C-alpha positions, 0 to 999 in steps of 0.5 A: 495509490489506485487499484488499477495501478496496483493491479498492473504492478502485480499482474492481477485483475482490478476486480479480483484485488477489490473483491478478494485481496483488499477485504482480507488485508483490511480485516487483518489491519494491513491497509485501510481505505481513506478519503485519500485512497488506500493507505498502508498501516503501521502494522503492515510496516511492522509485519514486513520489518520496515520502518514507516518513517525511513520509507519516506526519507529513502527516496530523494527529492526532485532537487536533491543531489 
């Protein structure tokens, strides 16, 4: 997900996200930057009490009933 999308969703300036929030979240191990973009780590799912694999299954596919 792009930083501008995240910024719009939470009503924050993209620059503030990159300069303030992102370094903290990376330092704490909740997100990582990859060639594919920012990725949530298993530690973040654990911290939020969510199952990493259930999140992907919870959304129905395009052709699911």
